[in-house]
C-alpha positions, 0 to 999 in steps of 0.5 A: 091107881084106881084104888089109891086115888079114892083113898087120897080123896077120902083122906082129904075130906077127913083131914079137912074135917079135923082141921075145920072142926078144931078151928071152929071149936076154938070160937065156942066158949069153954063152958059150952063144949066138952074139954077137947085135947087134940095133940098138936102133932095130929093138927100139924100132920093133918095140914101136911097130909092135905098137901099130899092127899090133894095130889090125888087128882093131879096124879090121876090127870097126869096119868091120863095124858102122860102116854100121849105127851110124856110124863114131864110135859103132862105134869107141867101142863096139869100144874100150870094150865089146869084148874086142879093143878093151880088149886093144888099149888094154892093149897100147898102154899096156904097149907104151909102158912097154916102149918106155921100158924098152928106150930106157933099157936097163932090166932084162931082168926088167921087159922080160920081165914087160911082154911077158908081160902083152902076150901075156896081152892077146893071149890075152884078145882071142882068139876062143877066150877069147870062147867059154870065157874062162879056158880060152881065155885061158890056152891061147891065151896059152901057145900064142902065148908058146911060138910066139914064144919058139921062133921069136923065138930062131931069128929073132934068132940067124939074122938078128942074130948077127955071129960064128960062135962058140959055135954048138955050145954054142947048139945043145946047149941049143936043140935039146932046148928046141925039141923041148919047144916043138914038143910044147907048140905041137902039144898046145896047137894041137890043144886050141885047134882043138877049140874051133873045128873038130870033128875029124869036120868037119876035112876038110869044113872045107877047102871054107871059107876058114878050113879052107883056111888051117888046112890050109895052116898044118898042111902048112907045119909039116911042112917046119919040122920037117924044118929043125928036124931039120937044125938040131938034129941034122945041123948039130950033127954038121957043126959039126966041119967048120970050114968049115960055117956053120949060120946059112943053115940057121937062116935057112931055117927062119925063112923057112918059119916065116913061111909058118906065120905068114901062114896063121895071120894070115889065119885070124885074119881069118876066121870059124871054122866051128863048124858047117861045114854051117851056115857053107857055107849062110850064108856060102858056100864058098871061091871058090877051091875052087869054081873048082878043082872047077868047081862051086858048093858049097851043102852039105857033106853029099856032101863026103868024103875019097876019094883018087884015083890022081892025088892019091896021086901028088901026095902021093908027089911031095910026100914026094920034095920033102921028102926032097930038102930033106935031100939039099940039106943034103948039097949045102950049098944052103940056098936050094934047101932053102927052095924045096923046102920051099915046093914041098912045101907047094904039091904036098901041098896040091894032092894033098889037095885033089884027094883031096876028093870033092865 
């Protein structure tokens, strides 16, 4: 069960992105985007998939209560009394309407409204909304909307465009749009994080599973920014060369984004460390961190950030891998760039973990 739930969360993020990107691109004039042909069965299956994948948090919550009150009563209680259950019912109803709208080639405005309502339902079911309803609802919904809007357009253009036309016009408007999205995502992400982890506890939270995923998520955003620079700046200049094809580089960016999605999905299944010390004592530290350091962690009072010579070398090495992504662009090797991006995530993560003194 612990493995399945993150997969369902990951699937939800991916399907929302496909649908949001598809609808958003309908509002872009044909002359300002590559020709995109996404098969209708993919859109319909994505809509149905959202109903199924959104069951992940329901199953997780029901499994938590079923031993105490039974499966039937736990299911009824979660669906009717919990925000996550009511949100799933709402998502199911709206997704059904969206399915019928897409099936009948309905208005793009109706599709946009239905998707926006579904995203509001996601915000309603978020952990932050349970802590501060209106602030959590709108901040999480806006964050999720902008993430799916930016990544959705990328995914649609990278994997469903059929012709190498209008790339220059597409990048001309998408580059500033992506920059604006990144600013909103970073600001809203920091705002959401403050509900869950206090800044002073950010480093000590790394000893917890949630803190591990939060760290990996933040690290994985860095190569995304490098790919965004390649696609927004370097690719625009290279389009003057007739043989240059920007699509593999946009695909590379979308692949790295999948890592961000997965780390975020795993975070959604873990208990946020509102008080790190209390969480360590009540739930225990990450087994991986304990294995990495070869000791049981029963308190965070002695945990602090203390870089060593070896950890600094790893951090410097990770920066070299990051620079090599730009070098691989000159070599026209997008697969190598993706591999370097993944390597950067691993090496920087190890460098930061070995900077902890426990």
